[in-house]
C-alpha positions, 0 to 999 in steps of 0.5 A: 500500500502506498499512502496518499493524501485525500486532496492528492488522490482527488486530483489524480482521480480527475486526471484518471477519468480524463485519460480514460476518455470519460465524458466531460459531464462525468468528469465534472460530476464525479469530480464534484462528488469526490470534492464534497466527500474529501471536504467532509472527511477533512472535517473529520480530520482524515488526511489519508485515504486509508484512514477512511471507514465505512462509517465515515462514508455513511456519515457523509451521505447522511449529511447530504441527505440532511442538506436536501439531496434526493435519494437518486442524487445520493445513489449517484454519489455512492457510484462516484465514491465506488469509482474513486475507490476502484481507482485507489485500489488499482493504484495500490493506495488502499487494500480494503474498499469501505465503499462496497459496504455502503448500501444504495438508498431505495428510490423509484425512477421518474417516468420519462417526460414525453411531449404530447403532439400539442406540446411539440407542435407548440414548440415548433411554432415558437421557434418557427421564425428562428431557422437555426433553432427550428432545425435543431428542434426538428432534428432532435425530434425526428432523429432522436439523437443526443444533444452532444451528438447534435452539437458535434455534427459537421457539414459533411455529416448531412447526407442525402437521406441520412445523418452520419453520427460520429463516435461521441464519448463512449457511443459508437458511430452510426447512421440515422435516417433523415425524414422529409421534415428534418431535411426541409428544416435543415435546408431552410437553416442552410440558406441563412447559415453564416458563410464561415470556415468552421465546418460544424453544422450549427454555428453562432452568428460569429462563426463559432461552434454552437456549444451544448450548453448554449443549445440547451439554454436556447431550447429551454427558452423555447419551452418557456415561450411555448408554455411547456412545463417541466420539460428538458432537452432530453425529453425530445429524445424520449418523445421520439422513442415513445412516438415510434413505439406507438407506431409499432417500430421494431425495437431492434431498429429503434435501438440501432437508430438511438445508439443504445448499447443494450436492447433492454435500454429501449425496452424500458420505454415499453412500460410507458407506452400503452398503445403500441401499434402493429409491428413496423420496420420503418420510421415515421414523422412526428 
């Protein structure tokens, strides 16, 4: 065992996540979780990682609960802590892993928010005079791609009837069909897209890539304008899935289009769609 201080272990852990190609959001989330854990442990006058006990970790989680964190958030912090401890063990900074003795709190996953036809039509109407945002909303609705995949799209990824999705974080490369609505929205946007050297599909007025956080903020603004309550960007993907399940689209086809690694991830939506239609092998428009 090689003794290491908590603060130093935290810094090495963040570098480890980056070097192992973990997503930016994962690096930030796990880094913040372990920063909170380390801060709490230092209050207990724990200086080295091998001094930490199961009771110390449970006391940290109890503090989080007292401060208003939900069971789901606490469960995520346990996952972060276990990943941290796996890193410590791999590097021989500890011999025993107290995080494995800590139990996850029980909680139920909230059902996905699925927009009604009235809601996503209102969203379209709200963004109609903004060709860039209209195209973004239409692409998310008609293809089910992730917001990170959308932000990474290059001009060359738009093909005649398909959209090429490059490998993104740990998601594999794939091809997604483009329907008439999506193509029309993209054509309208391309007429006004700034003539710049950057080859990202979606760019700002100054010609820089339209970043994920800015796309998210813009879509949330249109949710408000359309008076759609309690909706987030990922709900457009949920809506895509639910729509196609209702129209009987093959689970295998849908899973491939969505880029799900496991068919079970797609199957999970079936419990939220009561009116599944006759089996179909083609996608439809929303």
